[in-house]
VODREN-81353 format. One record per residue: residue number from 1; residue in one letter; x, y, z of N, C-alpha, C, CB in turn. Coordinates in steps of 0.05 Angstrom, whole numbers, plus 5000, padded with zeros to 4 digits. Glycine has a CB too. Example, Ala and Ser with C-alpha at 12.3 -4.5 7.8 and 13.67 -1.06 7.14 Angstrom:
BEGIN
NODE;1;A;5264;4886;5156;5246;4910;5156;5264;4934;5156;5226;4911;5181
NODE;2;S;5257;4955;5142;5273;4979;5143;5258;5001;5157;5282;4988;5114
***
This chain:
BEGIN
NODE;1;M;0831;8626;7720;0804;8629;7729;0792;8655;7719;0803;8628;7761
NODE;2;T;0768;8653;7707;0756;8677;7699;0739;8691;7720;0740;8672;7675
NODE;3;E;0730;8715;7717;0716;8728;7736;0690;8713;7740;0713;8755;7728
NODE;4;Q;0677;8700;7719;0655;8683;7723;0655;8661;7740;0648;8675;7701
NODE;5;D;0683;8649;7740;0688;8624;7756;0691;8632;7786;0716;8608;7746
NODE;6;F;0698;8656;7793;0705;8663;7822;0679;8665;7837;0721;8690;7824
NODE;7;R;0678;8652;7858;0655;8650;7877;0666;8656;7904;0641;8622;7876
NODE;8;P;0663;8679;7916;0674;8684;7943;0660;8667;7964;0672;8716;7949
NODE;9;G;0673;8664;7985;0661;8650;8010;0659;8620;8002;0631;8663;8018
NODE;10;L;0639;8606;8015;0638;8578;8012;0610;8570;8000;0644;8563;8041
NODE;11;E;0599;8586;7983;0573;8580;7973;0571;8555;7958;0564;8601;7957
NODE;12;D;0592;8543;7944;0590;8519;7929;0603;8496;7945;0602;8522;7901
NODE;13;V;0610;8498;7970;0625;8478;7985;0604;8463;7998;0646;8491;8007
NODE;14;P;0603;8437;7995;0584;8418;8010;0591;8419;8040;0586;8388;7999
NODE;15;A;0569;8418;8055;0573;8417;8086;0555;8397;8097;0568;8445;8100
NODE;16;A;0562;8384;8119;0544;8365;8133;0551;8367;8163;0548;8334;8121
NODE;17;K;0533;8357;8180;0536;8355;8207;0556;8332;8212;0510;8351;8222
NODE;18;S;0571;8334;8234;0589;8313;8240;0590;8306;8269;0615;8320;8230
NODE;19;A;0591;8281;8275;0594;8273;8305;0621;8272;8312;0582;8245;8312
NODE;20;V;0641;8274;8295;0669;8273;8300;0680;8300;8310;0684;8264;8276
NODE;21;S;0672;8322;8297;0681;8348;8303;0658;8369;8309;0699;8357;8280
NODE;22;F;0665;8390;8322;0647;8411;8328;0659;8439;8323;0637;8409;8356
NODE;23;I;0645;8456;8307;0659;8483;8303;0638;8503;8312;0669;8489;8271
NODE;24;D;0644;8522;8328;0627;8544;8334;0641;8572;8329;0618;8542;8365
NODE;25;G;0640;8580;8303;0655;8603;8293;0649;8629;8310;0649;8607;8263
NODE;26;K;0623;8629;8319;0616;8655;8336;0633;8658;8363;0585;8654;8345
NODE;27;R;0635;8634;8373;0651;8634;8399;0679;8624;8396;0637;8616;8420
NODE;28;A;0691;8622;8371;0716;8612;8368;0723;8587;8380;0732;8631;8376
NODE;29;R;0705;8565;8377;0707;8542;8391;0710;8520;8372;0686;8538;8410
NODE;30;L;0729;8502;8373;0734;8479;8356;0741;8456;8373;0757;8485;8336
NODE;31;E;0728;8434;8367;0734;8409;8381;0737;8387;8361;0712;8402;8401
NODE;32;Y;0755;8368;8365;0756;8343;8351;0756;8320;8371;0782;8342;8333
NODE;33;R;0734;8305;8367;0728;8281;8387;0728;8289;8416;0750;8259;8385
NODE;34;G;0714;8315;8423;0714;8323;8449;0738;8339;8460;0710;8300;8465
NODE;35;I;0760;8343;8442;0782;8357;8451;0782;8384;8439;0807;8342;8445
NODE;36;E;0779;8404;8458;0775;8431;8447;0802;8440;8434;0764;8451;8470
NODE;37;Q;0800;8459;8417;0823;8469;8402;0839;8449;8386;0841;8482;8421
NODE;38;W;0826;8426;8379;0838;8407;8361;0834;8413;8332;0828;8381;8367
NODE;39;D;0855;8410;8317;0851;8417;8290;0864;8396;8272;0861;8444;8285
NODE;40;S;0861;8395;8246;0872;8377;8228;0904;8380;8228;0859;8382;8200
NODE;41;L;0913;8402;8231;0944;8404;8231;0956;8391;8256;0953;8433;8230
NODE;42;A;0942;8395;8278;0953;8381;8303;0951;8352;8299;0937;8389;8330
NODE;43;H;0928;8344;8288;0925;8314;8284;0947;8302;8266;0898;8308;8271
NODE;44;L;0953;8316;8244;0972;8307;8227;1000;8308;8236;0970;8320;8204
NODE;45;T;1004;8328;8253;1032;8332;8266;1036;8308;8285;1035;8360;8285
NODE;46;L;1016;8298;8300;1018;8278;8317;1022;8252;8300;0993;8277;8335
NODE;47;V;1009;8249;8279;1012;8224;8261;1039;8223;8249;0991;8224;8238
NODE;48;A;1050;8247;8241;1077;8248;8229;1097;8240;8251;1084;8277;8216
NODE;49;Q;1094;8251;8276;1110;8245;8297;1112;8214;8304;1103;8260;8318
NODE;50;I;1088;8201;8305;1085;8173;8309;1099;8157;8288;1056;8165;8311
NODE;51;E;1094;8165;8263;1107;8152;8239;1138;8154;8242;1097;8166;8212
NODE;52;D;1149;8176;8248;1177;8181;8250;1188;8165;8272;1183;8209;8254
NODE;53;T;1175;8167;8297;1186;8153;8320;1187;8122;8316;1169;8159;8344
NODE;54;F;1166;8111;8304;1163;8082;8305;1169;8072;8276;1132;8073;8316
NODE;55;E;1178;8088;8257;1186;8080;8231;1164;8064;8218;1212;8064;8232
NODE;56;V;1141;8075;8218;1116;8062;8206;1105;8081;8187;1093;8054;8227
NODE;57;M;1085;8072;8170;1069;8089;8149;1041;8083;8157;1074;8081;8116
NODE;58;I;1028;8101;8171;0999;8099;8177;0982;8107;8153;0992;8116;8201
NODE;59;D;0962;8086;8146;0947;8093;8122;0923;8112;8131;0936;8067;8107
NODE;60;T;0909;8121;8110;0890;8142;8112;0869;8134;8132;0878;8147;8086
NODE;61;D;0857;8107;8130;0837;8100;8150;0846;8101;8179;0827;8073;8144
NODE;62;E;0872;8094;8182;0883;8092;8209;0885;8122;8220;0913;8077;8207
NODE;63;V;0895;8139;8202;0897;8169;8210;0869;8177;8221;0906;8188;8184
NODE;64;I;0848;8171;8205;0821;8180;8213;0812;8168;8238;0801;8173;8193
NODE;65;D;0819;8140;8242;0811;8127;8268;0827;8134;8291;0814;8098;8266
NODE;66;L;0851;8146;8288;0867;8153;8311;0854;8174;8327;0893;8161;8303
NODE;67;S;0842;8165;8349;0826;8183;8368;0833;8180;8397;0798;8177;8366
NODE;68;S;0852;8163;8404;0858;8161;8433;0886;8148;8433;0836;8144;8449
NODE;69;F;0898;8147;8457;0922;8133;8462;0918;8102;8456;0931;8138;8490
NODE;70;D;0897;8090;8467;0891;8063;8464;0889;8056;8431;0864;8058;8480
NODE;71;K;0876;8075;8419;0873;8069;8389;0901;8070;8374;0853;8091;8375
NODE;72;A;0920;8088;8385;0945;8092;8374;0959;8066;8377;0960;8115;8387
NODE;73;V;0957;8054;8403;0972;8029;8410;0961;8008;8391;0968;8021;8442
NODE;74;E;0935;8006;8387;0924;7985;8369;0931;7987;8342;0895;7984;8371
NODE;75;I;0933;8012;8331;0943;8016;8305;0972;8009;8302;0938;8043;8297
NODE;76;L;0989;8017;8320;1016;8010;8322;1020;7981;8321;1027;8021;8345
NODE;77;G;1004;7966;8335;1005;7936;8338;1001;7924;8309;0982;7925;8360
NODE;78;K;0984;7937;8294;0980;7927;8267;1006;7930;8247;0955;7942;8254
NODE;79;H;1023;7946;8259;1049;7953;8243;1072;7938;8260;1054;7988;8241
NODE;80;D;1065;7918;8274;1086;7902;8289;1101;7918;8310;1107;7892;8269
NODE;81;V;1088;7939;8322;1102;7955;8342;1087;7948;8367;1102;7986;8336
NODE;82;A;1100;7936;8386;1088;7928;8412;1094;7947;8434;1096;7900;8420
NODE;83;L;1073;7959;8448;1076;7978;8467;1062;7966;8493;1063;8005;8458
NODE;84;A;1074;7972;8515;1063;7966;8542;1043;7990;8549;1087;7963;8565
NODE;85;R;1021;7981;8559;1001;8000;8567;1004;8006;8597;0973;7990;8559
***
């Protein structure tokens, strides 16, 4: 990377409003689907644990849709894992 290519900050990063998450940097507040302090690492850690526990491979669309316990049960059902609610 040359000095010309370097651009500090996020000046060339596209951004958009989202109904899925909320970030308030001034107040150090982060929410994912209404759950405060939720972040992508926590989400992926949960996905990895589900995959390991039930020996399934959750695809990208399912990872994105995983937003509640009921949704997890529904997704696991698509992978032939039956859970009682």
